[in-house]
C-alpha positions in Angstrom: 88.0 109.7 70.9 89.6 106.3 71.5 90.1 103.8 68.7 91.4 100.4 68.1 94.3 99.9 65.8 93.2 96.6 64.4 90.8 96.9 61.4 89.1 94.0 59.8 87.4 93.8 56.4 83.6 93.6 56.2 83.9 90.1 54.8 86.0 88.9 57.6 83.7 90.4 60.2 80.7 88.9 58.5 82.2 85.4 58.2 83.0 85.4 61.9 79.8 87.2 62.9 81.9 89.9 64.5 80.4 93.3 65.0 82.3 96.4 64.8 80.6 98.8 67.3 80.9 102.5 67.8 79.8 103.9 71.2 78.3 107.4 71.2 77.4 109.1 74.5 78.3 112.4 76.0 78.7 110.8 79.5 82.0 109.0 80.2 80.4 106.7 82.7 77.7 105.6 80.2 80.4 104.9 77.6 82.4 103.0 80.2 79.5 100.8 81.1 78.7 100.0 77.4 82.3 99.1 76.8 82.3 96.9 79.8 79.1 95.1 78.6 80.4 94.7 75.1 83.7 93.3 76.2 81.8 90.4 77.8 80.3 89.5 74.4 82.0 87.3 71.9 83.0 88.5 68.5 82.5 92.2 69.2 85.1 94.9 68.3 84.8 98.4 69.8 85.8 100.6 66.9 85.5 103.9 68.5 84.0 106.1 71.3 82.5 109.5 70.7 81.2 112.1 73.1 79.3 114.4 70.7 77.3 114.2 67.5 79.7 115.8 65.1 82.5 113.3 66.0 80.0 110.4 65.4 79.4 111.5 61.8 83.2 111.7 61.2 83.9 108.4 63.0 81.3 106.5 61.0 82.9 107.6 57.7 86.4 106.8 59.0 85.8 103.5 60.8 82.7 102.1 59.0 81.2 100.3 62.0 78.5 97.7 61.7 76.6 99.2 64.6 76.3 102.5 66.4 75.1 102.6 70.0 73.7 106.1 69.9 72.6 108.4 72.7 69.9 110.9 71.8 70.9 114.0 73.9 74.4 115.0 73.0 76.3 118.3 72.5 76.1 120.1 69.1 74.0 117.4 67.4 71.4 115.0 68.9 71.1 111.4 67.8 68.4 112.2 65.2 70.6 114.9 63.7 73.4 112.4 63.4 71.3 110.0 61.4 70.1 112.8 59.0 73.7 114.0 58.6 74.9 110.5 57.5 74.7 109.6 53.8 72.4 106.6 53.3 75.3 104.6 51.9 77.4 105.3 55.0 74.7 104.6 57.6 75.3 101.5 59.8 72.8 99.8 62.0 71.5 102.2 64.7 70.5 101.3 68.2 69.5 104.2 70.5 70.7 104.0 74.1 69.0 106.7 76.2 67.5 107.6 79.5 64.3 108.9 77.9 61.4 106.6 76.8 59.5 109.3 74.9 61.5 109.2 71.7 60.9 105.5 70.8 58.3 106.2 68.0 60.6 108.7 66.4 63.5 106.3 66.7 61.8 103.5 64.9 60.6 105.9 62.2 64.3 106.4 61.4 64.6 102.6 61.0 66.6 102.2 64.2 66.9 98.5 65.0 66.3 98.8 68.7 65.7 101.3 71.6 67.5 100.6 74.9 66.8 102.4 78.1 69.6 103.2 80.6 70.9 101.5 82.6 71.2 98.8 80.0 71.0 95.3 81.3 73.5 92.7 80.0 70.8 90.3 78.9 68.9 93.0 77.0 72.0 94.1 75.2 72.7 90.5 74.3 69.3 90.2 72.6 69.9 93.4 70.7 73.3 92.2 69.4 71.6 89.0 68.2 69.1 91.1 66.3 71.9 93.3 64.9 73.9 90.3 63.7 70.8 88.9 61.9 70.4 92.3 60.3 74.0 92.5 59.2 73.9 89.0 57.6 70.6 89.9 55.8 72.1 93.2 54.7 74.8 91.4 52.7 72.1 91.2 50.0 73.5 92.9 46.9 72.7 94.0 43.4 73.9 91.7 40.7 76.2 93.1 38.0 73.3 93.4 35.6 71.8 96.2 37.7 74.9 98.4 37.1 74.4 97.9 33.4 70.7 98.8 33.7 69.8 95.6 31.8 67.7 92.7 33.2 68.4 93.7 36.8 68.4 90.9 39.3 69.0 91.1 43.1 71.1 88.5 45.0 69.6 88.0 48.5 71.6 86.1 51.0 69.9 84.2 53.8 72.2 82.1 56.0 74.2 79.9 53.6 71.8 80.4 50.7 71.8 83.1 48.0 68.5 83.7 46.1 68.2 85.7 42.9 65.1 87.9 42.6 63.9 89.4 39.4 61.8 92.6 39.1 58.8 90.5 38.0 58.7 88.9 41.5 58.6 92.2 43.4 55.4 93.8 44.6 56.8 96.9 46.0 60.0 98.3 47.6 60.1 100.2 50.9 62.9 102.5 52.1 64.5 101.7 55.4 67.5 104.0 56.2 70.4 103.1 53.9 68.6 99.8 52.9 65.6 98.9 50.8 63.1 96.2 51.7 62.0 94.1 48.7 58.4 92.9 49.3 58.0 89.6 47.4 54.6 88.0 48.2 54.6 87.4 51.9 58.4 87.6 52.2 60.6 90.6 52.8 64.3 90.8 51.7 66.7 93.5 52.9 68.9 95.1 50.2 71.7 97.6 50.7 70.8 99.9 47.9 69.5 103.5 47.5 66.0 104.2 46.5 67.2 106.8 43.9 69.2 104.1 42.1 66.5 101.5 42.3 64.0 104.1 40.9 66.3 104.9 38.0 67.0 101.3 37.1 63.5 99.8 37.6 61.5 102.5 35.8 61.8 100.7 32.5 60.8 97.5 34.2 57.3 98.8 35.1 58.0 100.4 38.5 57.2 103.9 39.7 58.3 105.7 42.8 55.0 106.9 44.4 56.6 108.5 47.5 59.9 109.2 49.0 59.9 105.9 50.8 58.1 103.6 48.3 58.5 102.2 44.8 55.6 100.1 43.4 55.3 97.7 40.5 52.5 99.2 38.5 50.8 96.0 37.5 50.4 95.2 41.1 48.2 98.2 41.8 44.5 97.3 42.0 43.1 100.8 42.7 43.9 104.3 44.1 42.1 105.4 47.2 41.7 108.9 48.6 40.7 109.6 52.2 38.4 112.4 53.3 41.6 114.2 54.6 43.1 114.0 51.1 45.6 111.3 51.8 46.1 108.9 48.8 47.0 105.2 48.8 47.8 102.7 46.1 46.0 99.5 47.0 47.9 96.4 45.8 46.4 93.1 44.7 47.6 91.7 48.0 45.6 94.2 49.9 48.6 96.2 51.1 48.1 100.0 51.0 51.0 102.1 50.0 51.0 105.9 50.6 51.1 108.0 47.5 52.5 111.5 47.5 53.5 111.8 43.8 51.1 113.3 41.2 48.0 111.1 40.7 47.9 112.4 37.1 51.4 111.0 36.5 50.5 107.7 38.2 47.3 107.4 36.2 49.2 108.0 33.0 51.7 105.4 33.9 49.0 102.9 34.8 47.3 103.4 31.4 
């Protein structure tokens, strides 16, 4: 495992749009190529190289990278095992880099930002890094101090040079995405670095309910509950969006009343 000595604060990296990248691949040649490509990019720091899944989990906690370029097939733990082993609050942006194209759907289900096939082209990697930088800037959204006090929670969402404050009454529903949450506000989506468990706890008194592991819904936005022939249930919002419901319908109905 090779590391850089210099460490920068998240704020410094964000201000200069520098990305702290961890390279994870069991093949030395593949790691060498990714390093060579990254060294051609501006404002990129290679925090660490790992050759197996277990070392990736440890390195993420130690080096706190912004991005992990993650191979899928590695010794002891594959790429998906690595993601599940990371605590949501520790999970950085993930981009899979693999020789296999049959894992793409599963990769995006884990909220990976991109899926690159080997050998990675410089231009393709450059586009991915642009996407990751946008993600990192968006992810600077934070919860205002009121949320910690569980009173009148507001969310500060940063977009470029502007910071917008969003109150619970503006939110239609919240969707889990890795170690982030997506606030759905009308036709706009805002990325927030916060756990669903904490949002559920804080927003319950504001008229929200967690209807599944990956969704929290504002109750007065629900128009009806639909059940399919196969037994799947959905909350249909006033906007027409359907949100999967796995929690008890009896509990949901009671909350709606």
